[in-house]
C-alpha positions as CSV (number, residue, x, y, z in Angstrom):
1,M,59.6,96.4,69.5
2,Y,62.5,98.9,70.4
3,G,63.2,102.0,71.8
4,D,66.1,104.5,70.7
5,E,69.4,102.8,70.8
6,D,70.2,103.1,74.5
7,N,66.9,102.0,75.4
8,R,66.1,98.8,73.7
9,I,62.9,97.0,74.7
10,A,63.7,93.1,74.6
11,Q,61.1,91.0,72.3
12,P,60.3,87.9,73.9
13,S,61.4,84.4,72.2
14,D,58.8,82.5,70.2
15,E,58.7,80.0,73.0
16,E,58.4,82.7,75.9
17,L,55.4,84.3,74.0
18,A,53.8,80.8,73.3
19,D,54.0,79.9,76.9
20,G,52.4,83.2,78.3
21,L,49.9,83.1,75.5
22,R,48.9,79.5,76.8
23,L,48.8,80.4,80.2
24,T,46.9,83.9,79.6
25,I,44.6,82.2,77.4
26,G,44.0,79.2,79.4
27,R,43.1,81.2,82.4
28,L,40.6,83.4,80.5
29,A,38.9,80.3,79.1
30,R,38.6,78.7,82.6
31,R,37.1,82.5,84.0
32,L,34.7,82.0,81.1
33,R,33.5,78.8,81.6
34,Q,33.0,79.7,85.2
35,Q,30.5,82.6,83.6
36,S,27.8,80.0,82.2
37,L,25.7,77.2,82.6
38,G,26.1,76.3,86.1
39,N,25.5,72.7,87.4
40,M,26.7,71.3,83.7
41,T,30.2,69.4,83.2
42,P,32.6,70.8,80.3
43,S,31.9,67.7,78.7
44,Q,27.9,68.5,78.6
45,R,28.5,72.3,77.5
46,S,30.7,70.8,74.8
47,V,28.2,68.2,73.6
48,L,25.3,70.9,73.5
49,A,27.6,73.6,71.6
50,S,28.4,70.8,69.3
51,L,24.8,70.2,68.5
52,D,23.9,73.7,68.7
53,R,26.6,74.5,65.8
54,S,25.7,71.2,63.8
55,G,22.4,70.0,64.5
56,P,21.2,66.6,65.1
57,L,23.8,64.1,64.8
58,R,23.8,60.2,65.1
59,I,25.9,59.3,68.3
60,G,28.7,58.0,66.5
61,E,29.3,61.4,64.7
62,L,29.0,63.3,67.9
63,A,31.0,61.1,69.6
64,R,33.8,61.7,66.8
65,V,33.0,65.5,66.9
66,E,33.6,65.4,71.1
67,N,36.7,62.9,70.3
68,I,35.2,60.6,73.1
69,S,34.0,56.9,72.6
70,P,30.5,56.4,72.2
71,A,29.9,54.8,75.4
72,S,31.2,57.7,77.2
73,L,28.9,59.8,75.2
74,S,25.9,57.7,75.8
75,G,26.2,58.8,79.4
76,I,27.0,62.3,78.8
77,V,23.6,62.0,76.5
78,G,21.7,60.1,79.1
79,R,22.1,62.9,81.7
80,L,21.3,65.8,79.4
81,E,18.4,63.8,78.1
82,D,17.2,63.7,82.1
83,R,17.6,67.6,82.4
84,G,15.3,68.0,79.2
85,L,18.0,69.3,77.1
86,V,18.6,66.8,74.6
87,T,16.1,63.9,72.7
88,R,17.1,60.9,71.3
89,R,15.3,59.7,68.4
90,N,15.9,56.2,66.1
91,D,17.7,57.2,62.6
92,P,15.0,56.6,60.0
93,A,17.7,55.8,57.5
94,D,19.6,53.0,60.0
95,A,17.2,51.6,62.7
96,R,20.5,50.7,64.5
97,S,21.5,54.3,64.8
98,T,20.4,57.1,67.3
99,I,20.1,60.7,66.3
100,V,20.7,63.1,69.5
101,E,19.0,66.7,68.9
102,S,19.2,69.4,71.3
103,T,15.9,70.9,72.7
104,S,14.7,74.7,73.0
105,E,15.5,74.7,76.3
106,A,19.4,74.0,75.8
107,T,19.6,76.3,72.9
108,A,18.1,78.8,75.7
109,S,20.2,78.0,78.2
110,L,23.4,78.4,75.3
111,E,22.4,81.7,74.4
112,R,22.0,82.8,78.3
113,A,25.5,81.4,78.7
114,R,26.7,83.3,75.8
115,Q,25.3,86.3,77.0
116,E,26.8,85.8,80.6
117,R,30.4,85.4,78.9
118,T,29.9,88.2,76.8
119,A,28.7,90.2,79.9
120,F,31.7,89.3,82.1
121,L,34.4,90.3,79.3
122,V,32.6,93.8,78.8
123,K,33.0,94.6,82.5
124,A,36.6,93.1,82.2
125,I,37.1,95.2,78.9
126,E,35.4,98.6,80.6
127,R,38.3,98.7,83.1
128,L,40.9,98.7,80.5
129,D,42.4,102.5,79.3
130,D,41.9,103.4,75.7
131,P,45.2,102.2,74.4
132,Q,44.7,98.8,76.0
133,R,41.6,98.6,74.4
134,A,43.2,99.5,71.0
135,A,46.2,97.0,71.7
136,L,43.5,94.3,72.5
137,A,41.7,95.3,69.2
138,D,44.8,94.9,67.1
139,A,45.4,91.4,68.5
140,L,42.4,90.0,67.8
141,P,43.3,89.4,64.1
142,V,46.4,87.8,65.0
143,L,44.8,85.5,67.8
144,D,42.4,84.4,64.7
145,R,45.3,83.6,62.5
146,L,46.7,81.7,65.2
147,V,43.7,79.5,65.5
148,G,43.6,78.8,61.7
149,G,41.1,82.0,60.7
150,E,41.9,84.2,57.7
């Protein structure tokens, strides 16, 4: 962005822009994580979110989605099962496999967490002035494109 010829505003380099974006999005992501699902680790939240998106999955499939070992995932699933947030059952197509499914309590917890995160963002957006809100709205399609959306 440039002003008149004598009052130019320097554009950051791509590296500076990427660094600033990474830091800001990282801080925002941390703040949003703090707003949801108390007493749950990020790994547990991630597993529940994956099951919410995908539906019931075999342990091996869920481990691939989460990019962790099946042994590590088994521990996470065990803790979620103890809390009544997931159930395990034998796969009818393969008795050696276990299918993990989220419970209605997990679905309700995820929905509450989404609502809490949205409320946090609404309060933050309310503190912006109109030009800042417009800039944020203009940035959304660009951010979506960065993460592979169209």
